mmJSON file of the N, C-alpha and C atoms, coordinates in Angstrom:
{"data_MODEL":{"atom_site":{
"group_PDB":["ATOM","ATOM","ATOM","ATOM","ATOM","ATOM","ATOM","ATOM","ATOM","ATOM","ATOM","ATOM","ATOM","ATOM","ATOM","ATOM","ATOM","ATOM","ATOM","ATOM","ATOM","ATOM","ATOM","ATOM","ATOM","ATOM","ATOM","ATOM","ATOM","ATOM","ATOM","ATOM","ATOM","ATOM","ATOM","ATOM","ATOM","ATOM","ATOM","ATOM","ATOM","ATOM","ATOM","ATOM","ATOM","ATOM","ATOM","ATOM","ATOM","ATOM","ATOM","ATOM","ATOM","ATOM","ATOM","ATOM","ATOM","ATOM","ATOM","ATOM","ATOM","ATOM","ATOM","ATOM","ATOM","ATOM","ATOM","ATOM","ATOM","ATOM","ATOM","ATOM","ATOM","ATOM","ATOM","ATOM","ATOM","ATOM","ATOM","ATOM","ATOM","ATOM","ATOM","ATOM","ATOM","ATOM","ATOM","ATOM","ATOM","ATOM","ATOM","ATOM","ATOM","ATOM","ATOM","ATOM","ATOM","ATOM","ATOM","ATOM","ATOM","ATOM","ATOM","ATOM","ATOM","ATOM","ATOM","ATOM","ATOM","ATOM","ATOM","ATOM","ATOM","ATOM","ATOM","ATOM","ATOM","ATOM","ATOM","ATOM","ATOM","ATOM","ATOM","ATOM","ATOM","ATOM","ATOM","ATOM","ATOM","ATOM","ATOM","ATOM","ATOM","ATOM","ATOM","ATOM","ATOM","ATOM","ATOM","ATOM","ATOM","ATOM","ATOM","ATOM","ATOM","ATOM","ATOM","ATOM","ATOM","ATOM","ATOM","ATOM","ATOM","ATOM","ATOM","ATOM","ATOM","ATOM","ATOM","ATOM","ATOM","ATOM","ATOM","ATOM","ATOM","ATOM","ATOM","ATOM","ATOM","ATOM","ATOM","ATOM","ATOM","ATOM","ATOM","ATOM","ATOM","ATOM","ATOM","ATOM","ATOM","ATOM","ATOM","ATOM","ATOM","ATOM","ATOM","ATOM","ATOM","ATOM","ATOM","ATOM","ATOM","ATOM","ATOM","ATOM","ATOM","ATOM","ATOM","ATOM","ATOM","ATOM","ATOM","ATOM","ATOM","ATOM","ATOM","ATOM","ATOM","ATOM","ATOM","ATOM","ATOM","ATOM","ATOM","ATOM","ATOM","ATOM","ATOM","ATOM","ATOM","ATOM","ATOM","ATOM","ATOM","ATOM","ATOM","ATOM","ATOM","ATOM","ATOM","ATOM","ATOM","ATOM"],
"id":[1,2,3,4,5,6,7,8,9,10,11,12,13,14,15,16,17,18,19,20,21,22,23,24,25,26,27,28,29,30,31,32,33,34,35,36,37,38,39,40,41,42,43,44,45,46,47,48,49,50,51,52,53,54,55,56,57,58,59,60,61,62,63,64,65,66,67,68,69,70,71,72,73,74,75,76,77,78,79,80,81,82,83,84,85,86,87,88,89,90,91,92,93,94,95,96,97,98,99,100,101,102,103,104,105,106,107,108,109,110,111,112,113,114,115,116,117,118,119,120,121,122,123,124,125,126,127,128,129,130,131,132,133,134,135,136,137,138,139,140,141,142,143,144,145,146,147,148,149,150,151,152,153,154,155,156,157,158,159,160,161,162,163,164,165,166,167,168,169,170,171,172,173,174,175,176,177,178,179,180,181,182,183,184,185,186,187,188,189,190,191,192,193,194,195,196,197,198,199,200,201,202,203,204,205,206,207,208,209,210,211,212,213,214,215,216,217,218,219,220,221,222,223,224,225,226,227,228,229,230,231,232,233,234],
"type_symbol":["N","C","C","N","C","C","N","C","C","N","C","C","N","C","C","N","C","C","N","C","C","N","C","C","N","C","C","N","C","C","N","C","C","N","C","C","N","C","C","N","C","C","N","C","C","N","C","C","N","C","C","N","C","C","N","C","C","N","C","C","N","C","C","N","C","C","N","C","C","N","C","C","N","C","C","N","C","C","N","C","C","N","C","C","N","C","C","N","C","C","N","C","C","N","C","C","N","C","C","N","C","C","N","C","C","N","C","C","N","C","C","N","C","C","N","C","C","N","C","C","N","C","C","N","C","C","N","C","C","N","C","C","N","C","C","N","C","C","N","C","C","N","C","C","N","C","C","N","C","C","N","C","C","N","C","C","N","C","C","N","C","C","N","C","C","N","C","C","N","C","C","N","C","C","N","C","C","N","C","C","N","C","C","N","C","C","N","C","C","N","C","C","N","C","C","N","C","C","N","C","C","N","C","C","N","C","C","N","C","C","N","C","C","N","C","C","N","C","C","N","C","C","N","C","C","N","C","C","N","C","C","N","C","C"],
"label_atom_id":["N","CA","C","N","CA","C","N","CA","C","N","CA","C","N","CA","C","N","CA","C","N","CA","C","N","CA","C","N","CA","C","N","CA","C","N","CA","C","N","CA","C","N","CA","C","N","CA","C","N","CA","C","N","CA","C","N","CA","C","N","CA","C","N","CA","C","N","CA","C","N","CA","C","N","CA","C","N","CA","C","N","CA","C","N","CA","C","N","CA","C","N","CA","C","N","CA","C","N","CA","C","N","CA","C","N","CA","C","N","CA","C","N","CA","C","N","CA","C","N","CA","C","N","CA","C","N","CA","C","N","CA","C","N","CA","C","N","CA","C","N","CA","C","N","CA","C","N","CA","C","N","CA","C","N","CA","C","N","CA","C","N","CA","C","N","CA","C","N","CA","C","N","CA","C","N","CA","C","N","CA","C","N","CA","C","N","CA","C","N","CA","C","N","CA","C","N","CA","C","N","CA","C","N","CA","C","N","CA","C","N","CA","C","N","CA","C","N","CA","C","N","CA","C","N","CA","C","N","CA","C","N","CA","C","N","CA","C","N","CA","C","N","CA","C","N","CA","C","N","CA","C","N","CA","C","N","CA","C","N","CA","C","N","CA","C","N","CA","C","N","CA","C"],
"label_alt_id":[null,null,null,null,null,null,null,null,null,null,null,null,null,null,null,null,null,null,null,null,null,null,null,null,null,null,null,null,null,null,null,null,null,null,null,null,null,null,null,null,null,null,null,null,null,null,null,null,null,null,null,null,null,null,null,null,null,null,null,null,null,null,null,null,null,null,null,null,null,null,null,null,null,null,null,null,null,null,null,null,null,null,null,null,null,null,null,null,null,null,null,null,null,null,null,null,null,null,null,null,null,null,null,null,null,null,null,null,null,null,null,null,null,null,null,null,null,null,null,null,null,null,null,null,null,null,null,null,null,null,null,null,null,null,null,null,null,null,null,null,null,null,null,null,null,null,null,null,null,null,null,null,null,null,null,null,null,null,null,null,null,null,null,null,null,null,null,null,null,null,null,null,null,null,null,null,null,null,null,null,null,null,null,null,null,null,null,null,null,null,null,null,null,null,null,null,null,null,null,null,null,null,null,null,null,null,null,null,null,null,null,null,null,null,null,null,null,null,null,null,null,null,null,null,null,null,null,null,null,null,null,null,null,null],
"label_comp_id":["MET","MET","MET","SER","SER","SER","ASN","ASN","ASN","ALA","ALA","ALA","VAL","VAL","VAL","PHE","PHE","PHE","TYR","TYR","TYR","HIS","HIS","HIS","ALA","ALA","ALA","GLY","GLY","GLY","CYS","CYS","CYS","PRO","PRO","PRO","VAL","VAL","VAL","CYS","CYS","CYS","LEU","LEU","LEU","GLY","GLY","GLY","ALA","ALA","ALA","GLU","GLU","GLU","GLN","GLN","GLN","MET","MET","MET","LEU","LEU","LEU","ILE","ILE","ILE","ASN","ASN","ASN","ALA","ALA","ALA","LEU","LEU","LEU","ASP","ASP","ASP","GLN","GLN","GLN","ASN","ASN","ASN","LYS","LYS","LYS","TYR","TYR","TYR","THR","THR","THR","LEU","LEU","LEU","GLU","GLU","GLU","SER","SER","SER","VAL","VAL","VAL","HIS","HIS","HIS","LEU","LEU","LEU","GLY","GLY","GLY","THR","THR","THR","GLN","GLN","GLN","PRO","PRO","PRO","ASN","ASN","ASN","ARG","ARG","ARG","ILE","ILE","ILE","ASP","ASP","ASP","ALA","ALA","ALA","ALA","ALA","ALA","GLU","GLU","GLU","ALA","ALA","ALA","ALA","ALA","ALA","GLY","GLY","GLY","VAL","VAL","VAL","ILE","ILE","ILE","SER","SER","SER","VAL","VAL","VAL","PRO","PRO","PRO","ALA","ALA","ALA","LEU","LEU","LEU","VAL","VAL","VAL","LEU","LEU","LEU","GLU","GLU","GLU","ASP","ASP","ASP","GLN","GLN","GLN","VAL","VAL","VAL","PHE","PHE","PHE","HIS","HIS","HIS","ILE","ILE","ILE","ASN","ASN","ASN","PHE","PHE","PHE","GLY","GLY","GLY","ALA","ALA","ALA","ALA","ALA","ALA","LEU","LEU","LEU","ALA","ALA","ALA","ASP","ASP","ASP","LEU","LEU","LEU","LYS","LYS","LYS","ALA","ALA","ALA"],
"label_asym_id":["A","A","A","A","A","A","A","A","A","A","A","A","A","A","A","A","A","A","A","A","A","A","A","A","A","A","A","A","A","A","A","A","A","A","A","A","A","A","A","A","A","A","A","A","A","A","A","A","A","A","A","A","A","A","A","A","A","A","A","A","A","A","A","A","A","A","A","A","A","A","A","A","A","A","A","A","A","A","A","A","A","A","A","A","A","A","A","A","A","A","A","A","A","A","A","A","A","A","A","A","A","A","A","A","A","A","A","A","A","A","A","A","A","A","A","A","A","A","A","A","A","A","A","A","A","A","A","A","A","A","A","A","A","A","A","A","A","A","A","A","A","A","A","A","A","A","A","A","A","A","A","A","A","A","A","A","A","A","A","A","A","A","A","A","A","A","A","A","A","A","A","A","A","A","A","A","A","A","A","A","A","A","A","A","A","A","A","A","A","A","A","A","A","A","A","A","A","A","A","A","A","A","A","A","A","A","A","A","A","A","A","A","A","A","A","A","A","A","A","A","A","A","A","A","A","A","A","A","A","A","A","A","A","A"],
"label_entity_id":["1","1","1","1","1","1","1","1","1","1","1","1","1","1","1","1","1","1","1","1","1","1","1","1","1","1","1","1","1","1","1","1","1","1","1","1","1","1","1","1","1","1","1","1","1","1","1","1","1","1","1","1","1","1","1","1","1","1","1","1","1","1","1","1","1","1","1","1","1","1","1","1","1","1","1","1","1","1","1","1","1","1","1","1","1","1","1","1","1","1","1","1","1","1","1","1","1","1","1","1","1","1","1","1","1","1","1","1","1","1","1","1","1","1","1","1","1","1","1","1","1","1","1","1","1","1","1","1","1","1","1","1","1","1","1","1","1","1","1","1","1","1","1","1","1","1","1","1","1","1","1","1","1","1","1","1","1","1","1","1","1","1","1","1","1","1","1","1","1","1","1","1","1","1","1","1","1","1","1","1","1","1","1","1","1","1","1","1","1","1","1","1","1","1","1","1","1","1","1","1","1","1","1","1","1","1","1","1","1","1","1","1","1","1","1","1","1","1","1","1","1","1","1","1","1","1","1","1","1","1","1","1","1","1"],
"label_seq_id":[1,1,1,2,2,2,3,3,3,4,4,4,5,5,5,6,6,6,7,7,7,8,8,8,9,9,9,10,10,10,11,11,11,12,12,12,13,13,13,14,14,14,15,15,15,16,16,16,17,17,17,18,18,18,19,19,19,20,20,20,21,21,21,22,22,22,23,23,23,24,24,24,25,25,25,26,26,26,27,27,27,28,28,28,29,29,29,30,30,30,31,31,31,32,32,32,33,33,33,34,34,34,35,35,35,36,36,36,37,37,37,38,38,38,39,39,39,40,40,40,41,41,41,42,42,42,43,43,43,44,44,44,45,45,45,46,46,46,47,47,47,48,48,48,49,49,49,50,50,50,51,51,51,52,52,52,53,53,53,54,54,54,55,55,55,56,56,56,57,57,57,58,58,58,59,59,59,60,60,60,61,61,61,62,62,62,63,63,63,64,64,64,65,65,65,66,66,66,67,67,67,68,68,68,69,69,69,70,70,70,71,71,71,72,72,72,73,73,73,74,74,74,75,75,75,76,76,76,77,77,77,78,78,78],
"pdbx_PDB_ins_code":[null,null,null,null,null,null,null,null,null,null,null,null,null,null,null,null,null,null,null,null,null,null,null,null,null,null,null,null,null,null,null,null,null,null,null,null,null,null,null,null,null,null,null,null,null,null,null,null,null,null,null,null,null,null,null,null,null,null,null,null,null,null,null,null,null,null,null,null,null,null,null,null,null,null,null,null,null,null,null,null,null,null,null,null,null,null,null,null,null,null,null,null,null,null,null,null,null,null,null,null,null,null,null,null,null,null,null,null,null,null,null,null,null,null,null,null,null,null,null,null,null,null,null,null,null,null,null,null,null,null,null,null,null,null,null,null,null,null,null,null,null,null,null,null,null,null,null,null,null,null,null,null,null,null,null,null,null,null,null,null,null,null,null,null,null,null,null,null,null,null,null,null,null,null,null,null,null,null,null,null,null,null,null,null,null,null,null,null,null,null,null,null,null,null,null,null,null,null,null,null,null,null,null,null,null,null,null,null,null,null,null,null,null,null,null,null,null,null,null,null,null,null,null,null,null,null,null,null,null,null,null,null,null,null],
"Cartn_x":[0.377,-0.267,0.92,0.751,1.635,0.983,1.983,1.142,0.883,-0.254,-0.567,-0.629,0.322,0.357,-0.641,-1.509,-2.206,-1.326,-1.247,-0.908,-1.568,-1.877,-2.467,-2.806,-3.345,-3.436,-4.444,-5.267,-6.649,-7.722,-7.086,-8.871,-9.788,-11.0,-12.218,-12.221,-11.036,-10.559,-9.63,-8.803,-8.477,-8.864,-9.856,-10.968,-11.495,-12.391,-12.953,-12.185,-10.731,-10.361,-9.895,-9.653,-9.328,-10.392,-11.512,-12.919,-13.433,-13.462,-12.885,-12.095,-10.853,-9.909,-10.6,-10.993,-11.442,-11.733,-13.062,-13.86,-13.802,-12.68,-12.492,-10.856,-9.902,-9.204,-8.949,-8.843,-8.962,-8.344,-8.859,-8.149,-7.682,-7.861,-6.857,-5.507,-6.153,-4.512,-3.727,-3.926,-3.566,-3.782,-2.777,-2.903,-2.686,-4.1,-3.569,-3.651,-2.127,-2.064,-2.444,-3.012,-3.413,-2.349,-1.694,-0.991,-0.641,-1.839,-2.14,-1.12,0.147,0.919,1.265,-0.174,-0.377,0.22,-0.657,-0.334,0.659,1.49,2.129,3.678,3.967,5.115,6.46,6.646,7.629,7.283,6.545,6.206,6.802,7.329,6.801,8.489,9.456,10.543,10.304,9.651,9.428,8.707,7.215,6.511,7.291,8.069,9.588,10.159,10.477,11.311,10.879,9.405,8.323,8.039,8.39,8.243,6.955,6.367,5.463,5.373,4.774,4.993,4.022,2.543,1.641,0.389,-0.043,-1.098,-2.936,-3.634,-3.436,-2.951,-2.602,-1.945,-1.571,-1.354,-1.271,-0.056,0.476,2.052,1.128,1.296,1.199,1.929,2.696,3.757,4.766,5.157,6.473,5.53,5.079,4.431,3.1,3.714,2.765,1.775,0.597,-0.535,-1.378,-0.966,-1.361,-2.771,-3.281,-5.399,-5.957,-5.065,-5.395,-4.341,-4.784,-3.565,-4.222,-4.209,-4.713,-3.572,-2.548,-1.064,0.216,1.299,3.044,3.046,4.247,4.414,5.532,5.871,6.634,6.343,4.535,4.068,3.401,3.688,3.616,4.229,5.762,7.173,7.38,6.295,6.712,6.034],
"Cartn_y":[-1.254,0.076,1.322,2.032,3.367,4.38,5.602,6.403,7.308,8.822,9.69,10.823,11.821,13.073,14.303,14.708,16.16,16.565,18.175,18.958,20.136,20.643,22.017,22.473,23.95,24.349,24.7,24.053,24.318,25.458,25.855,26.882,26.076,26.47,26.051,25.1,25.917,25.663,24.279,24.42,22.853,21.367,22.058,20.786,20.335,21.352,20.769,19.672,20.449,19.358,18.307,18.086,17.23,15.88,16.275,15.596,14.612,16.064,15.127,14.503,14.395,12.946,12.183,12.025,10.934,10.337,10.748,10.255,9.702,10.304,10.246,8.657,9.071,8.11,6.574,6.451,4.074,3.933,3.387,3.579,1.702,1.274,-0.058,-0.259,0.993,1.639,2.432,3.265,4.317,4.498,5.101,5.409,6.626,7.286,9.151,9.769,10.322,10.829,12.83,13.167,14.481,15.515,16.104,17.005,17.973,18.495,20.202,20.037,21.703,22.259,23.147,24.076,24.902,24.338,23.136,22.159,21.569,21.176,20.774,20.963,22.648,23.215,22.143,21.799,20.411,19.81,19.75,18.618,19.87,21.525,22.415,21.698,21.43,21.189,19.588,18.673,17.977,17.803,18.827,19.344,20.519,20.837,21.274,21.122,19.716,18.798,18.08,17.898,16.829,18.18,18.939,19.876,20.979,20.718,21.837,22.947,23.904,25.153,25.819,25.588,26.146,25.451,25.779,24.482,25.035,24.27,22.486,21.499,21.098,20.164,18.412,17.725,16.217,15.872,15.174,14.374,12.69,12.298,11.96,10.83,9.85,8.825,9.526,10.748,11.48,12.402,12.567,14.027,14.628,16.24,17.367,17.199,17.731,18.439,19.067,20.497,21.737,22.02,22.176,21.644,23.459,24.585,25.899,25.942,27.688,28.063,28.585,28.437,28.843,29.828,29.349,29.985,29.181,30.056,29.524,29.112,28.192,27.137,28.511,29.393,30.936,31.172,31.647,31.765,31.212,30.514,28.976,28.85,29.381,29.467,30.671,31.604,32.452,32.533],
"Cartn_z":[0.282,-0.255,0.043,-0.878,-0.382,-0.051,0.674,1.471,0.447,0.949,0.572,1.492,1.8,2.75,2.353,3.288,2.82,3.451,3.619,4.245,4.327,4.965,4.974,6.562,6.783,7.557,8.4,7.928,8.794,8.631,7.656,6.782,6.061,6.205,5.168,4.232,3.174,2.184,1.96,3.495,3.172,3.72,4.873,5.293,4.278,3.68,2.148,1.812,1.685,0.48,1.022,2.14,3.176,3.048,3.282,3.418,1.852,0.487,-0.566,-1.105,0.044,-0.638,0.838,1.574,2.513,1.547,0.875,0.314,-1.018,-1.835,-3.03,-2.958,-2.159,-2.472,-2.267,-2.794,-2.545,-1.39,-0.617,0.796,0.433,-0.402,-0.62,-1.533,-1.864,-2.442,-1.334,-0.822,-0.372,1.728,1.836,3.582,3.164,3.78,3.932,4.814,5.018,6.838,6.789,7.023,6.921,8.147,7.663,9.008,8.066,9.668,9.853,10.387,9.648,9.842,10.722,10.977,12.138,12.833,13.296,14.799,14.515,13.663,13.496,12.872,12.884,12.357,11.938,12.996,12.946,11.868,10.935,9.305,8.478,8.849,7.184,6.563,7.292,6.51,5.89,5.869,5.247,4.279,4.318,3.234,2.593,2.542,1.743,0.976,2.035,1.197,-0.002,0.285,-1.338,-2.084,-1.924,-2.808,-2.802,-1.507,-1.256,-1.306,-1.932,-2.097,-0.73,-1.046,-0.45,-0.441,1.09,1.168,0.977,0.824,0.559,-0.192,-0.248,-0.753,-0.577,-1.578,-1.613,-1.981,-1.486,-2.096,-1.937,-3.211,-3.714,-4.848,-4.444,-5.212,-5.215,-4.819,-5.19,-5.748,-5.93,-7.033,-5.988,-5.941,-5.402,-6.727,-5.694,-5.844,-5.725,-5.929,-5.385,-5.56,-4.595,-4.878,-5.134,-3.945,-3.891,-3.696,-3.73,-2.962,-1.599,-0.501,0.877,1.542,1.374,2.407,1.853,1.752,0.762,2.792,1.976,3.255,4.701,3.318,4.057,4.987,4.866,5.404,7.004,6.492,8.227,8.824,8.278,8.944,9.889,9.665,10.066,12.091],
"occupancy":[1.0,1.0,1.0,1.0,1.0,1.0,1.0,1.0,1.0,1.0,1.0,1.0,1.0,1.0,1.0,1.0,1.0,1.0,1.0,1.0,1.0,1.0,1.0,1.0,1.0,1.0,1.0,1.0,1.0,1.0,1.0,1.0,1.0,1.0,1.0,1.0,1.0,1.0,1.0,1.0,1.0,1.0,1.0,1.0,1.0,1.0,1.0,1.0,1.0,1.0,1.0,1.0,1.0,1.0,1.0,1.0,1.0,1.0,1.0,1.0,1.0,1.0,1.0,1.0,1.0,1.0,1.0,1.0,1.0,1.0,1.0,1.0,1.0,1.0,1.0,1.0,1.0,1.0,1.0,1.0,1.0,1.0,1.0,1.0,1.0,1.0,1.0,1.0,1.0,1.0,1.0,1.0,1.0,1.0,1.0,1.0,1.0,1.0,1.0,1.0,1.0,1.0,1.0,1.0,1.0,1.0,1.0,1.0,1.0,1.0,1.0,1.0,1.0,1.0,1.0,1.0,1.0,1.0,1.0,1.0,1.0,1.0,1.0,1.0,1.0,1.0,1.0,1.0,1.0,1.0,1.0,1.0,1.0,1.0,1.0,1.0,1.0,1.0,1.0,1.0,1.0,1.0,1.0,1.0,1.0,1.0,1.0,1.0,1.0,1.0,1.0,1.0,1.0,1.0,1.0,1.0,1.0,1.0,1.0,1.0,1.0,1.0,1.0,1.0,1.0,1.0,1.0,1.0,1.0,1.0,1.0,1.0,1.0,1.0,1.0,1.0,1.0,1.0,1.0,1.0,1.0,1.0,1.0,1.0,1.0,1.0,1.0,1.0,1.0,1.0,1.0,1.0,1.0,1.0,1.0,1.0,1.0,1.0,1.0,1.0,1.0,1.0,1.0,1.0,1.0,1.0,1.0,1.0,1.0,1.0,1.0,1.0,1.0,1.0,1.0,1.0,1.0,1.0,1.0,1.0,1.0,1.0,1.0,1.0,1.0,1.0,1.0,1.0,1.0,1.0,1.0,1.0,1.0,1.0],
"B_iso_or_equiv":[0.0,0.0,0.0,0.0,0.0,0.0,0.0,0.0,0.0,0.0,0.0,0.0,0.0,0.0,0.0,0.0,0.0,0.0,0.0,0.0,0.0,0.0,0.0,0.0,0.0,0.0,0.0,0.0,0.0,0.0,0.0,0.0,0.0,0.0,0.0,0.0,0.0,0.0,0.0,0.0,0.0,0.0,0.0,0.0,0.0,0.0,0.0,0.0,0.0,0.0,0.0,0.0,0.0,0.0,0.0,0.0,0.0,0.0,0.0,0.0,0.0,0.0,0.0,0.0,0.0,0.0,0.0,0.0,0.0,0.0,0.0,0.0,0.0,0.0,0.0,0.0,0.0,0.0,0.0,0.0,0.0,0.0,0.0,0.0,0.0,0.0,0.0,0.0,0.0,0.0,0.0,0.0,0.0,0.0,0.0,0.0,0.0,0.0,0.0,0.0,0.0,0.0,0.0,0.0,0.0,0.0,0.0,0.0,0.0,0.0,0.0,0.0,0.0,0.0,0.0,0.0,0.0,0.0,0.0,0.0,0.0,0.0,0.0,0.0,0.0,0.0,0.0,0.0,0.0,0.0,0.0,0.0,0.0,0.0,0.0,0.0,0.0,0.0,0.0,0.0,0.0,0.0,0.0,0.0,0.0,0.0,0.0,0.0,0.0,0.0,0.0,0.0,0.0,0.0,0.0,0.0,0.0,0.0,0.0,0.0,0.0,0.0,0.0,0.0,0.0,0.0,0.0,0.0,0.0,0.0,0.0,0.0,0.0,0.0,0.0,0.0,0.0,0.0,0.0,0.0,0.0,0.0,0.0,0.0,0.0,0.0,0.0,0.0,0.0,0.0,0.0,0.0,0.0,0.0,0.0,0.0,0.0,0.0,0.0,0.0,0.0,0.0,0.0,0.0,0.0,0.0,0.0,0.0,0.0,0.0,0.0,0.0,0.0,0.0,0.0,0.0,0.0,0.0,0.0,0.0,0.0,0.0,0.0,0.0,0.0,0.0,0.0,0.0,0.0,0.0,0.0,0.0,0.0,0.0],
"pdbx_formal_charge":[null,null,null,null,null,null,null,null,null,null,null,null,null,null,null,null,null,null,null,null,null,null,null,null,null,null,null,null,null,null,null,null,null,null,null,null,null,null,null,null,null,null,null,null,null,null,null,null,null,null,null,null,null,null,null,null,null,null,null,null,null,null,null,null,null,null,null,null,null,null,null,null,null,null,null,null,null,null,null,null,null,null,null,null,null,null,null,null,null,null,null,null,null,null,null,null,null,null,null,null,null,null,null,null,null,null,null,null,null,null,null,null,null,null,null,null,null,null,null,null,null,null,null,null,null,null,null,null,null,null,null,null,null,null,null,null,null,null,null,null,null,null,null,null,null,null,null,null,null,null,null,null,null,null,null,null,null,null,null,null,null,null,null,null,null,null,null,null,null,null,null,null,null,null,null,null,null,null,null,null,null,null,null,null,null,null,null,null,null,null,null,null,null,null,null,null,null,null,null,null,null,null,null,null,null,null,null,null,null,null,null,null,null,null,null,null,null,null,null,null,null,null,null,null,null,null,null,null,null,null,null,null,null,null],
"auth_seq_id":[1,1,1,2,2,2,3,3,3,4,4,4,5,5,5,6,6,6,7,7,7,8,8,8,9,9,9,10,10,10,11,11,11,12,12,12,13,13,13,14,14,14,15,15,15,16,16,16,17,17,17,18,18,18,19,19,19,20,20,20,21,21,21,22,22,22,23,23,23,24,24,24,25,25,25,26,26,26,27,27,27,28,28,28,29,29,29,30,30,30,31,31,31,32,32,32,33,33,33,34,34,34,35,35,35,36,36,36,37,37,37,38,38,38,39,39,39,40,40,40,41,41,41,42,42,42,43,43,43,44,44,44,45,45,45,46,46,46,47,47,47,48,48,48,49,49,49,50,50,50,51,51,51,52,52,52,53,53,53,54,54,54,55,55,55,56,56,56,57,57,57,58,58,58,59,59,59,60,60,60,61,61,61,62,62,62,63,63,63,64,64,64,65,65,65,66,66,66,67,67,67,68,68,68,69,69,69,70,70,70,71,71,71,72,72,72,73,73,73,74,74,74,75,75,75,76,76,76,77,77,77,78,78,78],
"auth_comp_id":["MET","MET","MET","SER","SER","SER","ASN","ASN","ASN","ALA","ALA","ALA","VAL","VAL","VAL","PHE","PHE","PHE","TYR","TYR","TYR","HIS","HIS","HIS","ALA","ALA","ALA","GLY","GLY","GLY","CYS","CYS","CYS","PRO","PRO","PRO","VAL","VAL","VAL","CYS","CYS","CYS","LEU","LEU","LEU","GLY","GLY","GLY","ALA","ALA","ALA","GLU","GLU","GLU","GLN","GLN","GLN","MET","MET","MET","LEU","LEU","LEU","ILE","ILE","ILE","ASN","ASN","ASN","ALA","ALA","ALA","LEU","LEU","LEU","ASP","ASP","ASP","GLN","GLN","GLN","ASN","ASN","ASN","LYS","LYS","LYS","TYR","TYR","TYR","THR","THR","THR","LEU","LEU","LEU","GLU","GLU","GLU","SER","SER","SER","VAL","VAL","VAL","HIS","HIS","HIS","LEU","LEU","LEU","GLY","GLY","GLY","THR","THR","THR","GLN","GLN","GLN","PRO","PRO","PRO","ASN","ASN","ASN","ARG","ARG","ARG","ILE","ILE","ILE","ASP","ASP","ASP","ALA","ALA","ALA","ALA","ALA","ALA","GLU","GLU","GLU","ALA","ALA","ALA","ALA","ALA","ALA","GLY","GLY","GLY","VAL","VAL","VAL","ILE","ILE","ILE","SER","SER","SER","VAL","VAL","VAL","PRO","PRO","PRO","ALA","ALA","ALA","LEU","LEU","LEU","VAL","VAL","VAL","LEU","LEU","LEU","GLU","GLU","GLU","ASP","ASP","ASP","GLN","GLN","GLN","VAL","VAL","VAL","PHE","PHE","PHE","HIS","HIS","HIS","ILE","ILE","ILE","ASN","ASN","ASN","PHE","PHE","PHE","GLY","GLY","GLY","ALA","ALA","ALA","ALA","ALA","ALA","LEU","LEU","LEU","ALA","ALA","ALA","ASP","ASP","ASP","LEU","LEU","LEU","LYS","LYS","LYS","ALA","ALA","ALA"],
"auth_asym_id":["A","A","A","A","A","A","A","A","A","A","A","A","A","A","A","A","A","A","A","A","A","A","A","A","A","A","A","A","A","A","A","A","A","A","A","A","A","A","A","A","A","A","A","A","A","A","A","A","A","A","A","A","A","A","A","A","A","A","A","A","A","A","A","A","A","A","A","A","A","A","A","A","A","A","A","A","A","A","A","A","A","A","A","A","A","A","A","A","A","A","A","A","A","A","A","A","A","A","A","A","A","A","A","A","A","A","A","A","A","A","A","A","A","A","A","A","A","A","A","A","A","A","A","A","A","A","A","A","A","A","A","A","A","A","A","A","A","A","A","A","A","A","A","A","A","A","A","A","A","A","A","A","A","A","A","A","A","A","A","A","A","A","A","A","A","A","A","A","A","A","A","A","A","A","A","A","A","A","A","A","A","A","A","A","A","A","A","A","A","A","A","A","A","A","A","A","A","A","A","A","A","A","A","A","A","A","A","A","A","A","A","A","A","A","A","A","A","A","A","A","A","A","A","A","A","A","A","A","A","A","A","A","A","A"],
"auth_atom_id":["N","CA","C","N","CA","C","N","CA","C","N","CA","C","N","CA","C","N","CA","C","N","CA","C","N","CA","C","N","CA","C","N","CA","C","N","CA","C","N","CA","C","N","CA","C","N","CA","C","N","CA","C","N","CA","C","N","CA","C","N","CA","C","N","CA","C","N","CA","C","N","CA","C","N","CA","C","N","CA","C","N","CA","C","N","CA","C","N","CA","C","N","CA","C","N","CA","C","N","CA","C","N","CA","C","N","CA","C","N","CA","C","N","CA","C","N","CA","C","N","CA","C","N","CA","C","N","CA","C","N","CA","C","N","CA","C","N","CA","C","N","CA","C","N","CA","C","N","CA","C","N","CA","C","N","CA","C","N","CA","C","N","CA","C","N","CA","C","N","CA","C","N","CA","C","N","CA","C","N","CA","C","N","CA","C","N","CA","C","N","CA","C","N","CA","C","N","CA","C","N","CA","C","N","CA","C","N","CA","C","N","CA","C","N","CA","C","N","CA","C","N","CA","C","N","CA","C","N","CA","C","N","CA","C","N","CA","C","N","CA","C","N","CA","C","N","CA","C","N","CA","C","N","CA","C","N","CA","C","N","CA","C","N","CA","C","N","CA","C","N","CA","C"],
"pdbx_PDB_model_num":[1,1,1,1,1,1,1,1,1,1,1,1,1,1,1,1,1,1,1,1,1,1,1,1,1,1,1,1,1,1,1,1,1,1,1,1,1,1,1,1,1,1,1,1,1,1,1,1,1,1,1,1,1,1,1,1,1,1,1,1,1,1,1,1,1,1,1,1,1,1,1,1,1,1,1,1,1,1,1,1,1,1,1,1,1,1,1,1,1,1,1,1,1,1,1,1,1,1,1,1,1,1,1,1,1,1,1,1,1,1,1,1,1,1,1,1,1,1,1,1,1,1,1,1,1,1,1,1,1,1,1,1,1,1,1,1,1,1,1,1,1,1,1,1,1,1,1,1,1,1,1,1,1,1,1,1,1,1,1,1,1,1,1,1,1,1,1,1,1,1,1,1,1,1,1,1,1,1,1,1,1,1,1,1,1,1,1,1,1,1,1,1,1,1,1,1,1,1,1,1,1,1,1,1,1,1,1,1,1,1,1,1,1,1,1,1,1,1,1,1,1,1,1,1,1,1,1,1,1,1,1,1,1,1]
}}}
C-alpha cells in the first residue's frame, strides 16, 4: 500500500479538500495521512522537501498536487 500525505493549515478550504480526499481516495491503495502544519510546524521541513510550496497540497507517489492556494509555506514558518 502506498502513502499519501495531505498538508494543510486548517482553513475552511483545506478542510473541505481534506474531506473530498478522504471520500475519493481508494483506501485499498493508499493510506492517507493528514498533516495540519499549523499544529505540527515540525513537519514544515518535510513538506518543503517533498516539493510543497503552498497548502492545501497532496503528496502522492512522490508527486505534489497543489489543490488551491490557501497559504504559502513561508507564511507558516513565521
